[in-house]
Gaussian input, Z-matrix of N, CA and C with variables (Angstrom, degrees):
# hf/3-21g

backbone

0 1
 N
 C     1     B1
 C     2     B2     1     A1
 N     3     B3     2     A2     1     D1
 C     4     B4     3     A3     2     D2
 C     5     B5     4     A4     3     D3
 N     6     B6     5     A5     4     D4
 C     7     B7     6     A6     5     D5
 C     8     B8     7     A7     6     D6
 N     9     B9     8     A8     7     D7
 C    10    B10     9     A9     8     D8
 C    11    B11    10    A10     9     D9
 N    12    B12    11    A11    10    D10
 C    13    B13    12    A12    11    D11
 C    14    B14    13    A13    12    D12
 N    15    B15    14    A14    13    D13
 C    16    B16    15    A15    14    D14
 C    17    B17    16    A16    15    D15
 N    18    B18    17    A17    16    D16
 C    19    B19    18    A18    17    D17
 C    20    B20    19    A19    18    D18
 N    21    B21    20    A20    19    D19
 C    22    B22    21    A21    20    D20
 C    23    B23    22    A22    21    D21
 N    24    B24    23    A23    22    D22
 C    25    B25    24    A24    23    D23
 C    26    B26    25    A25    24    D24
 N    27    B27    26    A26    25    D25
 C    28    B28    27    A27    26    D26
 C    29    B29    28    A28    27    D27
 N    30    B30    29    A29    28    D28
 C    31    B31    30    A30    29    D29
 C    32    B32    31    A31    30    D30
 N    33    B33    32    A32    31    D31
 C    34    B34    33    A33    32    D32
 C    35    B35    34    A34    33    D33
 N    36    B36    35    A35    34    D34
 C    37    B37    36    A36    35    D35
 C    38    B38    37    A37    36    D36
 N    39    B39    38    A38    37    D37
 C    40    B40    39    A39    38    D38
 C    41    B41    40    A40    39    D39
 N    42    B42    41    A41    40    D40
 C    43    B43    42    A42    41    D41
 C    44    B44    43    A43    42    D42
 N    45    B45    44    A44    43    D43
 C    46    B46    45    A45    44    D44
 C    47    B47    46    A46    45    D45
 N    48    B48    47    A47    46    D46
 C    49    B49    48    A48    47    D47
 C    50    B50    49    A49    48    D48
 N    51    B51    50    A50    49    D49
 C    52    B52    51    A51    50    D50
 C    53    B53    52    A52    51    D51
 N    54    B54    53    A53    52    D52
 C    55    B55    54    A54    53    D53
 C    56    B56    55    A55    54    D54
 N    57    B57    56    A56    55    D55
 C    58    B58    57    A57    56    D56
 C    59    B59    58    A58    57    D57
 N    60    B60    59    A59    58    D58
 C    61    B61    60    A60    59    D59
 C    62    B62    61    A61    60    D60
 N    63    B63    62    A62    61    D61
 C    64    B64    63    A63    62    D62
 C    65    B65    64    A64    63    D63
 N    66    B66    65    A65    64    D64
 C    67    B67    66    A66    65    D65
 C    68    B68    67    A67    66    D66
 N    69    B69    68    A68    67    D67
 C    70    B70    69    A69    68    D68
 C    71    B71    70    A70    69    D69
 N    72    B72    71    A71    70    D70
 C    73    B73    72    A72    71    D71
 C    74    B74    73    A73    72    D72
 N    75    B75    74    A74    73    D73
 C    76    B76    75    A75    74    D74
 C    77    B77    76    A76    75    D75
 N    78    B78    77    A77    76    D76
 C    79    B79    78    A78    77    D77
 C    80    B80    79    A79    78    D78
 N    81    B81    80    A80    79    D79
 C    82    B82    81    A81    80    D80
 C    83    B83    82    A82    81    D81
 N    84    B84    83    A83    82    D82
 C    85    B85    84    A84    83    D83
 C    86    B86    85    A85    84    D84
 N    87    B87    86    A86    85    D85
 C    88    B88    87    A87    86    D86
 C    89    B89    88    A88    87    D87
 N    90    B90    89    A89    88    D88
 C    91    B91    90    A90    89    D89
 C    92    B92    91    A91    90    D90
 N    93    B93    92    A92    91    D91
 C    94    B94    93    A93    92    D92
 C    95    B95    94    A94    93    D93
 N    96    B96    95    A95    94    D94
 C    97    B97    96    A96    95    D95
 C    98    B98    97    A97    96    D96
 N    99    B99    98    A98    97    D97
 C   100   B100    99    A99    98    D98
 C   101   B101   100   A100    99    D99
 N   102   B102   101   A101   100   D100
 C   103   B103   102   A102   101   D101
 C   104   B104   103   A103   102   D102
 N   105   B105   104   A104   103   D103
 C   106   B106   105   A105   104   D104
 C   107   B107   106   A106   105   D105
 N   108   B108   107   A107   106   D106
 C   109   B109   108   A108   107   D107
 C   110   B110   109   A109   108   D108
 N   111   B111   110   A110   109   D109
 C   112   B112   111   A111   110   D110
 C   113   B113   112   A112   111   D111
 N   114   B114   113   A113   112   D112
 C   115   B115   114   A114   113   D113
 C   116   B116   115   A115   114   D114
 N   117   B117   116   A116   115   D115
 C   118   B118   117   A117   116   D116
 C   119   B119   118   A118   117   D117
 N   120   B120   119   A119   118   D118
 C   121   B121   120   A120   119   D119
 C   122   B122   121   A121   120   D120
 N   123   B123   122   A122   121   D121
 C   124   B124   123   A123   122   D122
 C   125   B125   124   A124   123   D123
 N   126   B126   125   A125   124   D124
 C   127   B127   126   A126   125   D125
 C   128   B128   127   A127   126   D126
 N   129   B129   128   A128   127   D127
 C   130   B130   129   A129   128   D128
 C   131   B131   130   A130   129   D129
 N   132   B132   131   A131   130   D130
 C   133   B133   132   A132   131   D131
 C   134   B134   133   A133   132   D132
 N   135   B135   134   A134   133   D133
 C   136   B136   135   A135   134   D134
 C   137   B137   136   A136   135   D135
 N   138   B138   137   A137   136   D136
 C   139   B139   138   A138   137   D137
 C   140   B140   139   A139   138   D138
 N   141   B141   140   A140   139   D139
 C   142   B142   141   A141   140   D140
 C   143   B143   142   A142   141   D141
 N   144   B144   143   A143   142   D142
 C   145   B145   144   A144   143   D143
 C   146   B146   145   A145   144   D144
 N   147   B147   146   A146   145   D145
 C   148   B148   147   A147   146   D146
 C   149   B149   148   A148   147   D147
 N   150   B150   149   A149   148   D148
 C   151   B151   150   A150   149   D149
 C   152   B152   151   A151   150   D150
 N   153   B153   152   A152   151   D151
 C   154   B154   153   A153   152   D152
 C   155   B155   154   A154   153   D153
 N   156   B156   155   A155   154   D154
 C   157   B157   156   A156   155   D155
 C   158   B158   157   A157   156   D156
 N   159   B159   158   A158   157   D157
 C   160   B160   159   A159   158   D158
 C   161   B161   160   A160   159   D159
 N   162   B162   161   A161   160   D160
 C   163   B163   162   A162   161   D161
 C   164   B164   163   A163   162   D162
 N   165   B165   164   A164   163   D163
 C   166   B166   165   A165   164   D164
 C   167   B167   166   A166   165   D165
 N   168   B168   167   A167   166   D166
 C   169   B169   168   A168   167   D167
 C   170   B170   169   A169   168   D168
 N   171   B171   170   A170   169   D169
 C   172   B172   171   A171   170   D170
 C   173   B173   172   A172   171   D171
 N   174   B174   173   A173   172   D172
 C   175   B175   174   A174   173   D173
 C   176   B176   175   A175   174   D174
 N   177   B177   176   A176   175   D175
 C   178   B178   177   A177   176   D176
 C   179   B179   178   A178   177   D177
 N   180   B180   179   A179   178   D178
 C   181   B181   180   A180   179   D179
 C   182   B182   181   A181   180   D180
 N   183   B183   182   A182   181   D181
 C   184   B184   183   A183   182   D182
 C   185   B185   184   A184   183   D183
 N   186   B186   185   A185   184   D184
 C   187   B187   186   A186   185   D185
 C   188   B188   187   A187   186   D186
 N   189   B189   188   A188   187   D187
 C   190   B190   189   A189   188   D188
 C   191   B191   190   A190   189   D189
 N   192   B192   191   A191   190   D190
 C   193   B193   192   A192   191   D191
 C   194   B194   193   A193   192   D192
 N   195   B195   194   A194   193   D193
 C   196   B196   195   A195   194   D194
 C   197   B197   196   A196   195   D195
 N   198   B198   197   A197   196   D196
 C   199   B199   198   A198   197   D197
 C   200   B200   199   A199   198   D198
 N   201   B201   200   A200   199   D199
 C   202   B202   201   A201   200   D200
 C   203   B203   202   A202   201   D201
 N   204   B204   203   A203   202   D202
 C   205   B205   204   A204   203   D203
 C   206   B206   205   A205   204   D204
 N   207   B207   206   A206   205   D205
 C   208   B208   207   A207   206   D206
 C   209   B209   208   A208   207   D207
 N   210   B210   209   A209   208   D208
 C   211   B211   210   A210   209   D209
 C   212   B212   211   A211   210   D210
 N   213   B213   212   A212   211   D211
 C   214   B214   213   A213   212   D212
 C   215   B215   214   A214   213   D213
 N   216   B216   215   A215   214   D214
 C   217   B217   216   A216   215   D215
 C   218   B218   217   A217   216   D216
 N   219   B219   218   A218   217   D217
 C   220   B220   219   A219   218   D218
 C   221   B221   220   A220   219   D219
 N   222   B222   221   A221   220   D220
 C   223   B223   222   A222   221   D221
 C   224   B224   223   A223   222   D222
 N   225   B225   224   A224   223   D223
 C   226   B226   225   A225   224   D224
 C   227   B227   226   A226   225   D225
 N   228   B228   227   A227   226   D226
 C   229   B229   228   A228   227   D227
 C   230   B230   229   A229   228   D228
 N   231   B231   230   A230   229   D229
 C   232   B232   231   A231   230   D230
 C   233   B233   232   A232   231   D231
 N   234   B234   233   A233   232   D232
 C   235   B235   234   A234   233   D233
 C   236   B236   235   A235   234   D234
 N   237   B237   236   A236   235   D235
 C   238   B238   237   A237   236   D236
 C   239   B239   238   A238   237   D237
 N   240   B240   239   A239   238   D238
 C   241   B241   240   A240   239   D239
 C   242   B242   241   A241   240   D240
 N   243   B243   242   A242   241   D241
 C   244   B244   243   A243   242   D242
 C   245   B245   244   A244   243   D243
 N   246   B246   245   A245   244   D244
 C   247   B247   246   A246   245   D245
 C   248   B248   247   A247   246   D246
 N   249   B249   248   A248   247   D247
 C   250   B250   249   A249   248   D248
 C   251   B251   250   A250   249   D249
 N   252   B252   251   A251   250   D250
 C   253   B253   252   A252   251   D251
 C   254   B254   253   A253   252   D252
 N   255   B255   254   A254   253   D253
 C   256   B256   255   A255   254   D254
 C   257   B257   256   A256   255   D255
 N   258   B258   257   A257   256   D256
 C   259   B259   258   A258   257   D257
 C   260   B260   259   A259   258   D258
 N   261   B261   260   A260   259   D259
 C   262   B262   261   A261   260   D260
 C   263   B263   262   A262   261   D261
 N   264   B264   263   A263   262   D262
 C   265   B265   264   A264   263   D263
 C   266   B266   265   A265   264   D264
 N   267   B267   266   A266   265   D265
 C   268   B268   267   A267   266   D266
 C   269   B269   268   A268   267   D267
 N   270   B270   269   A269   268   D268
 C   271   B271   270   A270   269   D269
 C   272   B272   271   A271   270   D270
 N   273   B273   272   A272   271   D271
 C   274   B274   273   A273   272   D272
 C   275   B275   274   A274   273   D273
 N   276   B276   275   A275   274   D274
 C   277   B277   276   A276   275   D275
 C   278   B278   277   A277   276   D276
 N   279   B279   278   A278   277   D277
 C   280   B280   279   A279   278   D278
 C   281   B281   280   A280   279   D279
 N   282   B282   281   A281   280   D280
 C   283   B283   282   A282   281   D281
 C   284   B284   283   A283   282   D282
 N   285   B285   284   A284   283   D283
 C   286   B286   285   A285   284   D284
 C   287   B287   286   A286   285   D285
 N   288   B288   287   A287   286   D286
 C   289   B289   288   A288   287   D287
 C   290   B290   289   A289   288   D288
 N   291   B291   290   A290   289   D289
 C   292   B292   291   A291   290   D290
 C   293   B293   292   A292   291   D291
 N   294   B294   293   A293   292   D292
 C   295   B295   294   A294   293   D293
 C   296   B296   295   A295   294   D294
 N   297   B297   296   A296   295   D295
 C   298   B298   297   A297   296   D296
 C   299   B299   298   A298   297   D297
 N   300   B300   299   A299   298   D298
 C   301   B301   300   A300   299   D299
 C   302   B302   301   A301   300   D300
 N   303   B303   302   A302   301   D301
 C   304   B304   303   A303   302   D302
 C   305   B305   304   A304   303   D303
 N   306   B306   305   A305   304   D304
 C   307   B307   306   A306   305   D305
 C   308   B308   307   A307   306   D306
 N   309   B309   308   A308   307   D307
 C   310   B310   309   A309   308   D308
 C   311   B311   310   A310   309   D309
 N   312   B312   311   A311   310   D310
 C   313   B313   312   A312   311   D311
 C   314   B314   313   A313   312   D312
 N   315   B315   314   A314   313   D313
 C   316   B316   315   A315   314   D314
 C   317   B317   316   A316   315   D315

   B1=1.4336
   B2=1.5440
   B3=1.3276
   B4=1.4633
   B5=1.5307
   B6=1.3121
   B7=1.4465
   B8=1.5373
   B9=1.3235
   B10=1.4769
   B11=1.5191
   B12=1.3230
   B13=1.4736
   B14=1.4781
   B15=1.3047
   B16=1.4500
   B17=1.5488
   B18=1.3151
   B19=1.4643
   B20=1.5315
   B21=1.2861
   B22=1.4722
   B23=1.5452
   B24=1.3412
   B25=1.4643
   B26=1.5118
   B27=1.3140
   B28=1.4648
   B29=1.5180
   B30=1.3250
   B31=1.4346
   B32=1.5029
   B33=1.3495
   B34=1.4604
   B35=1.5083
   B36=1.3251
   B37=1.4810
   B38=1.5621
   B39=1.2966
   B40=1.4563
   B41=1.5450
   B42=1.2963
   B43=1.4665
   B44=1.5251
   B45=1.3488
   B46=1.4644
   B47=1.5372
   B48=1.3380
   B49=1.4625
   B50=1.5258
   B51=1.3328
   B52=1.4577
   B53=1.5268
   B54=1.3093
   B55=1.4615
   B56=1.4915
   B57=1.3382
   B58=1.4591
   B59=1.5182
   B60=1.3002
   B61=1.5005
   B62=1.5501
   B63=1.3433
   B64=1.4499
   B65=1.5281
   B66=1.3396
   B67=1.4538
   B68=1.5322
   B69=1.3192
   B70=1.4555
   B71=1.5430
   B72=1.3318
   B73=1.4671
   B74=1.5362
   B75=1.3275
   B76=1.4595
   B77=1.5221
   B78=1.3338
   B79=1.4774
   B80=1.5121
   B81=1.3281
   B82=1.4571
   B83=1.5079
   B84=1.3363
   B85=1.4380
   B86=1.4881
   B87=1.3097
   B88=1.4493
   B89=1.5185
   B90=1.3246
   B91=1.4682
   B92=1.5203
   B93=1.3129
   B94=1.4387
   B95=1.5704
   B96=1.3089
   B97=1.4734
   B98=1.5319
   B99=1.2984
   B100=1.4446
   B101=1.5333
   B102=1.2951
   B103=1.4817
   B104=1.5097
   B105=1.3384
   B106=1.4562
   B107=1.5261
   B108=1.3582
   B109=1.4628
   B110=1.5295
   B111=1.3205
   B112=1.4620
   B113=1.5313
   B114=1.3303
   B115=1.4633
   B116=1.5185
   B117=1.3392
   B118=1.4627
   B119=1.5225
   B120=1.3397
   B121=1.4463
   B122=1.5170
   B123=1.3158
   B124=1.4698
   B125=1.5227
   B126=1.3055
   B127=1.4314
   B128=1.5278
   B129=1.3307
   B130=1.4556
   B131=1.5141
   B132=1.3253
   B133=1.4906
   B134=1.5025
   B135=1.3472
   B136=1.4769
   B137=1.5270
   B138=1.3044
   B139=1.4834
   B140=1.5232
   B141=1.3424
   B142=1.4349
   B143=1.5389
   B144=1.3249
   B145=1.4700
   B146=1.5246
   B147=1.3090
   B148=1.4607
   B149=1.5076
   B150=1.3326
   B151=1.4799
   B152=1.5190
   B153=1.3198
   B154=1.4892
   B155=1.5039
   B156=1.2894
   B157=1.4636
   B158=1.5179
   B159=1.3288
   B160=1.4386
   B161=1.5060
   B162=1.3236
   B163=1.4641
   B164=1.5164
   B165=1.2937
   B166=1.4849
   B167=1.5256
   B168=1.3282
   B169=1.4628
   B170=1.5180
   B171=1.3004
   B172=1.4455
   B173=1.5158
   B174=1.3052
   B175=1.4713
   B176=1.5202
   B177=1.2999
   B178=1.4672
   B179=1.5339
   B180=1.3172
   B181=1.4525
   B182=1.5331
   B183=1.3090
   B184=1.4676
   B185=1.5201
   B186=1.3461
   B187=1.4623
   B188=1.4909
   B189=1.3200
   B190=1.4719
   B191=1.5250
   B192=1.3570
   B193=1.4655
   B194=1.5193
   B195=1.3230
   B196=1.4507
   B197=1.5528
   B198=1.3206
   B199=1.4924
   B200=1.5601
   B201=1.2912
   B202=1.5077
   B203=1.5131
   B204=1.3384
   B205=1.4536
   B206=1.5148
   B207=1.3404
   B208=1.4548
   B209=1.5329
   B210=1.3197
   B211=1.4608
   B212=1.5550
   B213=1.3151
   B214=1.4621
   B215=1.5278
   B216=1.2997
   B217=1.4688
   B218=1.5164
   B219=1.2910
   B220=1.4989
   B221=1.4974
   B222=1.3095
   B223=1.4546
   B224=1.5362
   B225=1.2949
   B226=1.4716
   B227=1.5358
   B228=1.3326
   B229=1.4724
   B230=1.5174
   B231=1.3184
   B232=1.4765
   B233=1.5249
   B234=1.3417
   B235=1.4357
   B236=1.5406
   B237=1.3265
   B238=1.4353
   B239=1.5385
   B240=1.3545
   B241=1.4486
   B242=1.5262
   B243=1.3434
   B244=1.4564
   B245=1.5417
   B246=1.3312
   B247=1.4821
   B248=1.5343
   B249=1.2976
   B250=1.4526
   B251=1.5236
   B252=1.3755
   B253=1.4738
   B254=1.5224
   B255=1.3242
   B256=1.4667
   B257=1.5071
   B258=1.2974
   B259=1.4727
   B260=1.5278
   B261=1.3327
   B262=1.4657
   B263=1.5046
   B264=1.2949
   B265=1.4873
   B266=1.5198
   B267=1.3252
   B268=1.4724
   B269=1.5254
   B270=1.3283
   B271=1.4689
   B272=1.5276
   B273=1.3221
   B274=1.4556
   B275=1.4972
   B276=1.3540
   B277=1.4381
   B278=1.5146
   B279=1.3294
   B280=1.4493
   B281=1.5172
   B282=1.3251
   B283=1.4657
   B284=1.5245
   B285=1.3295
   B286=1.4896
   B287=1.5237
   B288=1.3298
   B289=1.4474
   B290=1.5457
   B291=1.3039
   B292=1.4672
   B293=1.5679
   B294=1.3185
   B295=1.4773
   B296=1.5182
   B297=1.3069
   B298=1.4579
   B299=1.5440
   B300=1.3308
   B301=1.4481
   B302=1.5010
   B303=1.3433
   B304=1.4638
   B305=1.5408
   B306=1.3267
   B307=1.4722
   B308=1.4980
   B309=1.3405
   B310=1.4768
   B311=1.5367
   B312=1.3063
   B313=1.4244
   B314=1.5191
   B315=1.3486
   B316=1.4693
   B317=1.5012
   A1=109.16
   A2=114.27
   A3=121.12
   A4=107.99
   A5=115.87
   A6=119.86
   A7=108.56
   A8=114.61
   A9=120.90
   A10=107.77
   A11=115.44
   A12=120.73
   A13=109.20
   A14=117.09
   A15=123.10
   A16=108.47
   A17=117.15
   A18=122.67
   A19=110.59
   A20=118.03
   A21=121.65
   A22=109.52
   A23=118.65
   A24=120.89
   A25=111.19
   A26=117.58
   A27=121.50
   A28=110.53
   A29=116.18
   A30=121.00
   A31=113.06
   A32=116.87
   A33=120.79
   A34=112.26
   A35=117.09
   A36=120.61
   A37=109.48
   A38=116.81
   A39=120.59
   A40=109.31
   A41=116.52
   A42=121.07
   A43=111.63
   A44=116.93
   A45=119.92
   A46=111.75
   A47=116.00
   A48=119.87
   A49=111.87
   A50=115.56
   A51=119.91
   A52=111.46
   A53=117.38
   A54=123.27
   A55=110.73
   A56=117.35
   A57=121.42
   A58=109.83
   A59=117.10
   A60=121.83
   A61=109.42
   A62=116.26
   A63=120.40
   A64=111.73
   A65=114.89
   A66=118.20
   A67=111.45
   A68=116.86
   A69=120.80
   A70=110.47
   A71=116.19
   A72=120.64
   A73=112.01
   A74=116.33
   A75=120.55
   A76=112.22
   A77=116.26
   A78=120.52
   A79=111.40
   A80=116.81
   A81=119.65
   A82=112.01
   A83=117.64
   A84=122.76
   A85=111.73
   A86=119.11
   A87=124.55
   A88=113.41
   A89=115.40
   A90=120.16
   A91=110.90
   A92=116.83
   A93=122.47
   A94=111.40
   A95=114.25
   A96=119.07
   A97=109.82
   A98=120.53
   A99=121.87
   A100=109.12
   A101=116.84
   A102=121.82
   A103=111.64
   A104=116.74
   A105=122.01
   A106=114.16
   A107=116.16
   A108=120.15
   A109=114.09
   A110=116.81
   A111=118.23
   A112=111.89
   A113=115.41
   A114=120.83
   A115=108.04
   A116=115.83
   A117=119.52
   A118=108.58
   A119=115.42
   A120=122.64
   A121=106.48
   A122=115.33
   A123=121.49
   A124=111.04
   A125=118.22
   A126=121.70
   A127=115.77
   A128=115.50
   A129=120.49
   A130=113.80
   A131=114.54
   A132=119.77
   A133=109.74
   A134=117.10
   A135=119.48
   A136=111.19
   A137=116.36
   A138=119.78
   A139=114.16
   A140=115.92
   A141=122.45
   A142=114.48
   A143=117.49
   A144=122.66
   A145=107.04
   A146=115.44
   A147=120.39
   A148=111.23
   A149=116.40
   A150=121.07
   A151=106.87
   A152=112.89
   A153=122.07
   A154=109.66
   A155=116.58
   A156=121.90
   A157=108.46
   A158=116.94
   A159=123.44
   A160=107.80
   A161=118.51
   A162=120.55
   A163=114.11
   A164=116.46
   A165=120.71
   A166=113.43
   A167=116.36
   A168=119.33
   A169=110.38
   A170=113.99
   A171=121.34
   A172=107.46
   A173=117.07
   A174=122.24
   A175=109.75
   A176=116.29
   A177=122.90
   A178=105.83
   A179=118.48
   A180=120.14
   A181=110.96
   A182=113.41
   A183=121.75
   A184=105.24
   A185=116.25
   A186=118.46
   A187=114.57
   A188=116.90
   A189=121.53
   A190=107.53
   A191=117.78
   A192=119.87
   A193=113.83
   A194=119.75
   A195=121.23
   A196=112.40
   A197=117.25
   A198=119.91
   A199=110.46
   A200=115.42
   A201=118.00
   A202=111.77
   A203=115.82
   A204=118.86
   A205=112.58
   A206=116.16
   A207=121.33
   A208=109.20
   A209=115.04
   A210=120.98
   A211=111.13
   A212=115.98
   A213=120.55
   A214=115.43
   A215=116.94
   A216=121.02
   A217=111.69
   A218=114.92
   A219=123.32
   A220=107.50
   A221=115.86
   A222=117.55
   A223=111.32
   A224=119.00
   A225=123.14
   A226=114.22
   A227=115.87
   A228=119.63
   A229=109.74
   A230=115.66
   A231=117.69
   A232=108.90
   A233=114.33
   A234=121.38
   A235=112.22
   A236=116.09
   A237=123.71
   A238=107.26
   A239=113.65
   A240=116.19
   A241=114.40
   A242=115.69
   A243=121.27
   A244=109.46
   A245=116.49
   A246=117.55
   A247=111.69
   A248=116.08
   A249=119.10
   A250=113.59
   A251=118.20
   A252=117.44
   A253=112.49
   A254=117.59
   A255=119.74
   A256=113.16
   A257=115.74
   A258=120.16
   A259=112.14
   A260=118.95
   A261=120.42
   A262=115.74
   A263=118.88
   A264=120.55
   A265=113.63
   A266=117.95
   A267=121.09
   A268=111.85
   A269=115.95
   A270=118.65
   A271=112.08
   A272=119.07
   A273=121.09
   A274=111.29
   A275=117.85
   A276=121.76
   A277=111.34
   A278=116.21
   A279=120.98
   A280=112.09
   A281=116.28
   A282=120.27
   A283=111.94
   A284=115.00
   A285=119.30
   A286=109.12
   A287=119.10
   A288=122.70
   A289=110.23
   A290=114.76
   A291=119.00
   A292=109.47
   A293=116.28
   A294=119.58
   A295=111.64
   A296=117.40
   A297=120.62
   A298=110.75
   A299=117.70
   A300=119.88
   A301=114.30
   A302=116.73
   A303=118.91
   A304=113.11
   A305=116.28
   A306=119.38
   A307=113.58
   A308=118.49
   A309=122.29
   A310=110.80
   A311=115.49
   A312=120.48
   A313=116.58
   A314=116.72
   A315=118.37
   A316=109.00
   D1=134.80
   D2=179.66
   D3=-103.15
   D4=131.76
   D5=178.25
   D6=-114.32
   D7=132.15
   D8=178.85
   D9=-106.75
   D10=138.19
   D11=175.60
   D12=-117.74
   D13=131.99
   D14=-179.44
   D15=-86.07
   D16=107.73
   D17=178.09
   D18=-108.18
   D19=19.69
   D20=-174.32
   D21=-64.19
   D22=-36.63
   D23=178.93
   D24=-62.59
   D25=-43.07
   D26=178.49
   D27=-64.60
   D28=-43.61
   D29=176.82
   D30=-59.01
   D31=-48.75
   D32=179.73
   D33=-63.19
   D34=-39.83
   D35=179.14
   D36=-64.70
   D37=-41.49
   D38=178.99
   D39=-65.00
   D40=-41.24
   D41=178.34
   D42=-62.88
   D43=-39.76
   D44=176.21
   D45=-63.25
   D46=-44.20
   D47=177.70
   D48=-62.06
   D49=-42.67
   D50=177.74
   D51=-62.91
   D52=-38.17
   D53=176.55
   D54=-59.94
   D55=-48.49
   D56=-179.65
   D57=-62.89
   D58=-45.93
   D59=-179.36
   D60=-63.32
   D61=-40.22
   D62=178.69
   D63=-62.35
   D64=-46.91
   D65=-179.78
   D66=-62.86
   D67=-38.94
   D68=178.18
   D69=-63.71
   D70=-43.72
   D71=177.29
   D72=-61.09
   D73=-42.04
   D74=176.90
   D75=-63.75
   D76=-38.18
   D77=177.32
   D78=-65.10
   D79=-46.67
   D80=177.36
   D81=-60.12
   D82=-43.48
   D83=177.79
   D84=-61.34
   D85=-49.98
   D86=177.66
   D87=-57.13
   D88=-44.50
   D89=178.47
   D90=-62.85
   D91=-42.67
   D92=176.88
   D93=-57.30
   D94=-45.89
   D95=-179.78
   D96=-68.61
   D97=-37.36
   D98=176.73
   D99=-62.35
   D100=-42.59
   D101=177.83
   D102=-59.03
   D103=-37.01
   D104=179.06
   D105=-71.63
   D106=-33.11
   D107=-177.21
   D108=-88.71
   D109=-22.96
   D110=-171.95
   D111=-68.24
   D112=143.06
   D113=175.52
   D114=-73.77
   D115=130.83
   D116=-176.20
   D117=-110.36
   D118=120.19
   D119=172.21
   D120=-113.13
   D121=-72.57
   D122=178.31
   D123=-96.56
   D124=-17.93
   D125=-175.03
   D126=92.42
   D127=-6.58
   D128=178.60
   D129=-62.02
   D130=-47.67
   D131=-179.39
   D132=-58.88
   D133=-45.05
   D134=-179.22
   D135=-65.45
   D136=-35.43
   D137=-178.83
   D138=-66.59
   D139=-17.75
   D140=-178.78
   D141=-91.88
   D142=-3.26
   D143=177.04
   D144=-69.29
   D145=135.44
   D146=178.98
   D147=-161.19
   D148=179.31
   D149=176.81
   D150=-145.98
   D151=158.53
   D152=173.44
   D153=-133.95
   D154=139.78
   D155=177.18
   D156=-103.70
   D157=126.26
   D158=175.08
   D159=-109.04
   D160=-169.29
   D161=-174.73
   D162=-51.61
   D163=-56.21
   D164=-177.76
   D165=-127.84
   D166=18.66
   D167=-178.48
   D168=-142.44
   D169=160.32
   D170=171.97
   D171=-124.86
   D172=137.40
   D173=-177.14
   D174=-119.27
   D175=121.17
   D176=173.27
   D177=-89.81
   D178=137.68
   D179=-179.52
   D180=-154.33
   D181=163.67
   D182=172.21
   D183=-140.00
   D184=121.23
   D185=-177.21
   D186=-98.24
   D187=18.76
   D188=173.57
   D189=-71.57
   D190=135.90
   D191=-174.70
   D192=-64.58
   D193=-20.98
   D194=-179.38
   D195=-103.18
   D196=6.08
   D197=-178.32
   D198=-60.11
   D199=-39.74
   D200=-179.13
   D201=-62.23
   D202=-34.09
   D203=179.63
   D204=-72.31
   D205=-33.74
   D206=174.84
   D207=-66.44
   D208=-43.66
   D209=-174.15
   D210=-67.01
   D211=-47.07
   D212=-172.96
   D213=-109.77
   D214=-10.53
   D215=-179.53
   D216=80.32
   D217=176.36
   D218=176.31
   D219=-132.29
   D220=-178.26
   D221=176.56
   D222=-69.97
   D223=-17.76
   D224=178.20
   D225=-99.70
   D226=-15.88
   D227=-171.93
   D228=-137.20
   D229=134.49
   D230=177.05
   D231=-74.29
   D232=157.84
   D233=-178.32
   D234=-70.72
   D235=144.66
   D236=172.11
   D237=-128.18
   D238=74.68
   D239=-175.01
   D240=-66.57
   D241=140.05
   D242=179.62
   D243=-132.69
   D244=-25.15
   D245=179.91
   D246=-83.20
   D247=-47.57
   D248=-178.77
   D249=-60.38
   D250=-46.22
   D251=176.03
   D252=-60.25
   D253=-38.58
   D254=177.47
   D255=-59.86
   D256=-37.59
   D257=-176.23
   D258=-85.19
   D259=-35.35
   D260=-172.38
   D261=-101.97
   D262=-25.03
   D263=-174.93
   D264=-80.50
   D265=-9.45
   D266=-174.68
   D267=-125.82
   D268=34.09
   D269=-176.51
   D270=-65.62
   D271=-35.97
   D272=178.25
   D273=-63.03
   D274=-45.75
   D275=176.76
   D276=-59.37
   D277=-42.40
   D278=179.57
   D279=-63.44
   D280=-41.22
   D281=177.58
   D282=-62.16
   D283=-39.99
   D284=178.51
   D285=-65.64
   D286=-40.03
   D287=178.17
   D288=-61.25
   D289=-44.08
   D290=-179.00
   D291=-62.91
   D292=-48.24
   D293=179.91
   D294=-60.89
   D295=-40.95
   D296=-178.66
   D297=-69.43
   D298=-48.81
   D299=-177.51
   D300=-68.32
   D301=-38.19
   D302=-176.55
   D303=-68.41
   D304=-22.92
   D305=-176.64
   D306=-93.83
   D307=-3.31
   D308=-179.04
   D309=-63.31
   D310=126.36
   D311=173.01
   D312=75.46
   D313=5.18
   D314=-179.44
   D315=-105.94

């Protein structure tokens, strides 16, 4: 006699935990890269780099009021992007992190 056991709940719970851990790892990685790219004068702009993890997304942000001007420039100042390079220049590394973290323990 063959007996089947339904472990789908355990699998789905592990997958959810891996998803949360993966998003957190991506947020830490993105924040680190933003810190590396940001122009540092007083250090205030860099100190405002952060991330938040939501259900299925991670958001990189900077809540400094002049961050947008650094990122995109103004008519008097050229742009010094630090958020876009952090998000777009390391897509391969991020994909490897996702693959590695999502498969842990499954």
